[in-house]
Structure formats: C-alpha cells, structure tokens
C-alpha positions as CSV (number, residue, x, y, z in Angstrom):
1,X,-3.2,7.7,2.6
2,X,-6.4,8.6,1.0
3,X,-7.1,7.5,-2.8
4,X,-6.9,10.8,-5.0
5,X,-10.1,9.9,-7.0
6,X,-13.1,9.2,-5.4
7,X,-12.1,9.6,-1.6
8,X,-13.5,6.4,-0.3
9,X,-10.5,4.3,-0.2
10,X,-8.0,4.6,2.7
11,X,-4.6,2.7,2.2
12,X,-3.0,1.7,5.8
13,X,0.4,0.4,6.3
14,X,1.0,-1.7,9.8
15,X,4.0,-2.5,11.9
16,X,3.7,-6.5,10.7
17,X,4.7,-5.2,6.8
18,X,1.0,-5.2,5.7
19,X,-0.7,-2.8,3.4
20,X,-4.0,-2.8,3.8
21,X,-7.1,-1.0,1.7
22,X,-10.4,0.2,3.0
23,X,-13.6,0.8,1.8
24,X,-14.4,3.6,4.4
25,X,-17.7,4.1,3.2
26,X,-19.0,0.6,3.5
27,X,-16.5,0.3,6.5
28,X,-14.9,-2.8,5.0
29,X,-11.7,-4.2,4.3
30,X,-11.2,-4.9,0.7
31,X,-7.6,-6.3,0.7
32,X,-4.4,-6.8,2.6
33,X,-1.2,-7.0,0.7
34,X,2.0,-8.4,1.1
35,X,5.4,-7.9,0.4
36,X,6.8,-6.1,3.3
37,X,8.9,-7.8,6.0
38,X,8.9,-4.6,8.5
39,X,6.8,-1.8,9.1
40,X,5.5,0.1,6.6
41,X,5.6,3.6,7.2
42,X,5.1,6.0,4.0
43,X,1.9,5.4,1.3
44,X,1.8,7.4,-1.8
45,X,-1.1,7.2,-4.4
46,X,-0.7,7.7,-8.1
47,X,-4.3,7.1,-9.6
48,X,-4.6,2.8,-8.8
49,X,-0.9,2.9,-8.3
50,X,-0.2,2.8,-4.5
51,X,3.6,2.9,-3.5
52,X,4.4,1.9,-0.1
53,X,7.8,2.4,1.7
54,X,9.6,-0.1,4.6
55,X,11.9,-0.2,7.4
56,X,12.8,-3.3,5.1
57,X,14.0,-0.8,2.6
58,X,12.0,-1.7,0.1
59,X,9.4,0.4,-1.9
60,X,6.9,-1.6,-3.5
61,X,4.1,-0.3,-6.3
62,X,1.0,-2.2,-5.9
63,X,-1.5,-2.1,-8.8
64,X,-4.8,-2.6,-6.2
65,X,-6.9,-3.4,-9.6
66,X,-5.6,-7.0,-9.7
67,X,-4.5,-9.8,-7.4
68,X,-0.9,-10.3,-8.6
69,X,-0.5,-6.4,-7.1
70,X,2.9,-5.9,-7.2
71,X,4.1,-4.0,-10.2
72,X,7.5,-3.1,-9.2
73,X,9.7,-3.7,-6.2
74,X,12.8,-0.9,-5.4
75,X,15.5,-2.0,-2.9
76,X,17.8,-0.4,-0.7
77,X,16.1,3.0,0.0
78,X,17.1,4.7,2.8
79,X,15.0,7.0,5.6
C-alpha cells in the first residue's frame, strides 16, 4: 500500500506476519513492524497511521513515526 502523502513510501505485508515499510526512492527498508502471527493481507494508510489486517483475526494500527508503533489492536475481525 502506497502512502497517500509524498508517495515515496510503500508498506508490504508478509506471509510470516510482518509489516515492512520501504523508501522506494532510496531502495531501502525503513523498518519491520511485528504484531501479527499469520499472513498480513490488508493494508491501509491514514496519514502516518498504517492499519494492517491479518489472517490471525487482528487489525493493528501502526504509527510509523514512533518506535512503539502499535497504537491500537482490534481482535476477532473476519475476512
């Protein structure tokens, strides 16, 4: 999922439960965020908040500006 503002950052969900943030202009991984125990299949941006949805029935809101990135966790969603 591309960040809405700036356009140079890309979030990628992995099959092993990580959410990675990339700077595509510099071709560099900026960070790897945990929180899921299964595949991350949905990503959505709202400014600096990245929401990730996984097969583990969690939705996690990540504030990508701070080290302790998890700002909210919603459990028991269904696909």
